[in-house]
C-alpha angles and dihedrals in degrees: 000000000000123000123192104224125217105175139101110319117259116249115268123225088254095055110116125233089248092053091047095050091046090051096052125042134198121248096168126224121324108320116213113244117256118244105248096198127306134214137174121258144157135272097307094295122138110233119165107282122236119249092259092049092048090052092048095059096030089059089072099029109125090212091069098067131344113249121243117252111293116228114240113247090242087074090065123085129215113232112252090241089058096073134090133185119233108198116194130187129172126195086233105046127215104068116146112235119225125185114193085346093302114120117233116233137205117239091264090062096254119132111267117243132189133309091049142121122227125202110219138162114265115266143082114320132182104220124197130182115205135181136169110267094014134093117251119260113215135186136158115231128193099210107202091141139004115307132199111205115188114184128198105220129188112236092197109104091201091065089062097047095119100038106034093081089064095055114126095233091058094055119105093227091058090064096034106130121236109268094026128109139201134198115252088233097180091059102043124090139170087277128073119277120199149164105032120202120183122195117243092257089055093232103107130048127196123193142147128254142161105220137139093287090058144275113291147073120333132190138190135182136210138188099243140359089260095058126084114247121265127242111313122237130204120245092232096205090058095057115112150117096276122079115249130204148197105010120196136177132226120241094253092052092236100108134049117188128192140164131249096204102191094056098039092241139139119207131197127201117195142185135194097242140353087261094057133079121256106265112164130061122182140152112276096189135336149176104256091206093049090221096116127084116217108194096171143011143170130207114208114245092251090052093235101108131048124195123187141165114240124200117194128162092346094308126109132202134162116239136191139199133182137204136195099241138011094257099044132092123274120249125233118312121244132186108269110178114215121187110257096013106246111090110247107154132163118249093263092048093235098109130052128190134198141160117249113184104308094338132094107220133198135193126189139199134190097231141357090263093058128085118243118270129228121320116261128196111239099177142345120233127197101244094206091063097049123058103195124181098230091190088070135046092260097168142058129192117212117245092251094044093239097114139042117202114198140175106221125173089346096307131102119232139167126226123196112232101176144002095230134032116272094212107043136067120274109258099228117186139183133196113278119219091209096245118135117248105193119190126199111254133212105270092204095055118100114193106233090212093053115124112262088225096077118166132145112282121224086234095056112140094204109059114193106172145342102293114242111247093250095050090051091050093047091051088054091047091052092049091051091053092048088052088051090242091138097157092053089048089053091053091050093049093048093047091054090064090067097049110109094206089060099047091108089059099057092131093055092047090050089053090051093052091050090049092055091044090053091053090049089050091058091053090048090053090052091049091050091050092050090050088062098044119111118225108269094031111142117255121183118221115178105318095331127092111217133181119253116239105166147316114238128169091346093309127119117220109203131181117232129179088263103039144295121330120203119209129172113221087236090057095055117108113255092251093052094046092050092047090051094047101041113047101154114037091187095065099038119118128232088255090056091051091048091052092053093048092046091051095047094049096044103033100027134237139197116288091243094056092041091052090048092055091046084065096040096046108023093151092056093045091052091050094052091044092054091048091050090051091048092051091051093048093050091051091047091052089053091050093048089052088052089051093247104132092156088068095038100052098062090048092051091047091053093043090057091048090054097043112016092171136042137045096315092050090051090049092049091052091048090052092048092047090053088064091053091052095056112111095254101132145048130182120241131186131029099305117117102215124203107231105167097149136027113283096011124116120175127189118193123226096270121102116247117180121230092006118150144142104238132199114242093229138031127261135200106174111020147140125227122193127181147135120247142177137179132213128200126030093273098045112130145142138139145178126294119197140177090033104183101193121044093188091066105038117225093359108141094002127128117243137201106208127226122187146150094263103121091122095048115105121233135011128266142158091286101046123118107282095025126130087245113257093350115061129018120222117258096224137043108232124213100234123212108234105170119122093253097030122108133197120221122228133190123180118185120184117182121171092331095315112124124203124176132189123187120187089349095304122119103236106163139032116169144117131255095230088229129111113289088239096057114131136180146137124300116231133192107216117235102159100107093032129198091112137108127199120200138182092011113189122181124178142154120255130204108243110244117233088243107057090203094057117128117262116259114269 
């Protein structure tokens, strides 16, 4: 099939990276729809709305006032701080790199291959590596900073015999030219297929059909947008005598909505979780008189807004209704004109598509309260080659505008509209030389997705101390669980109980043994489930649905379209193993829930599944979180006793982030306060400091010459952490270090400056965060100036290398210019006054062998 295209021109090989990025703009992953305004109503009936209700919907009714032209996202720019580099290398080079199923490209327009580095906006990305004759390698990355991903690949083609056929680059849709189409052969039957709807990630399709299994809504899934869909299944609750139309799915996957045109009715089918079967069917909205015909509808991804096309007495109009929550009743329906009639909106509700003659049209708006702007032609289709039923919504445009799904002459097909997404940033890559490019990180930041089972890894690049025996053993236990070596982990946990040097840590060892037992329990659940499976039963592996053959010696034998696939239960992704083990979340025991949570937190899982189980098993998550905090506090106490505060402080910080309340939080604060109370400091000069709690030093607004708080010993390589705030326009201070002459305080020392200059434009040698008089900071920090607001400060000096963070932002990287072995006292400046220092911690650090290594967390 040929399609004459009339859309933004594709990038030429000569187009620069700047031009390309300016042409395409990032909108992120699927953005939840905004609630336009909700009101209570009745069972889908259409009583006359109240004045307030009328105003609520009319505020975003396009009929009220046409919207001004909406800027294309390519006119927006991503802040420089919003980018990360993903660097990928494979032992066997030449793998294509896909992010969210979009291939990265070099600047000349060619597909990027490993080794390469890709510049992408920060966020969560699903990354896949694909090569002809090899199985795809997939991983989800949360890119908050630059990442180096080095992958061991097997160069032996025979080892990929079962999986290579599924590689993205071997799929016909990957090479499908722009303007060409292909039948969705796995979905079509001798019956009539209609009304396609594809989820925003492109991995699930819903449509209607009347085939031997019954008349109703069908769905199928696939592993990438380049694969054909798997075998379709009937949504059993939708089967019936009446014809149904235009199915769609909510963003959380819990609701499917569809129309019953002849009765003027919208139905919803729901389930308790994405792992469960659909169980409940109820009317979503309806015409109480049953005079109206509803040929199409669309439920917004958040389930709060319903659009539908109404036909009555030969006239058609699109209508809309809203509700306050996804389980409530919709309010009164009002006319809501949509261009083209049939609802076909993007996930964020800001774009609408329709077919006009032989053209695919699009209209845009800036927000859900705006009307749609002028119609734009997205593509031109040869009408004689497509036989569309214009009385139905026979088309669907993919979220990124690369694909058109149509029902034509009773068959489903896909047409490629563009090489690259129209609504995301261009993924521009360059060749990577393989060298590491570490970047200092914010030592205050705790990644919310970080595993609760944090312990120093043997591969840590920032050693801080000799690891206590237990911490070393727990790090090894965690690595064994991540490698799915559960039996070896059990032996290690049991052996620890007999170690005399660990007898004081019996509670932690007991937790570890329970953790391993929980992981073994999940595997046992999966084995028990497989023992009851009938041959041919569907089993999901990755994004593919395969047919169960047998379980033998811990291995699954699964039937694929090309042969038998063998998978050990230990090799299954966490999500697949959990889905196999827990079929019915309503009947699971507390032990089952514990096993899932233990597996997710020790072996990993996708953020979506982890978040789901946080909701399904909150008690178990809280328990593991408290245990993780307790483990960190116990280790920190040991390190404080060994006079290693540089190792203890990050553990205490993380423990408090995991469990901010309760006994372990109290114990963490006591341990931290004990560091403040150590006799580290003494005041010098004429200043009378206010020191009414451990670790707090306050200087009033009067000037006092030669007034400092001085450390009682000298430091070469050290780290200082504290909170600080200033009051008054002239309030200022800072931290001196490497002071060479105690008889003349601060003379010859280096200083990092702190001042009340948040409203001063520009940066110079005397700005907050500068190495005073020598090096300006690289970033302007937004200072907190409220009465009870504090700024955070971290100064790390290692062998003459100076790194400063303020409020979590890296603001200075420089060197002192002195010998790497220079030492001296550390002073808190109180000369000008108008400054308060709080929770001051100062401790020596062991210089890492690599001076650019990240500070210990």
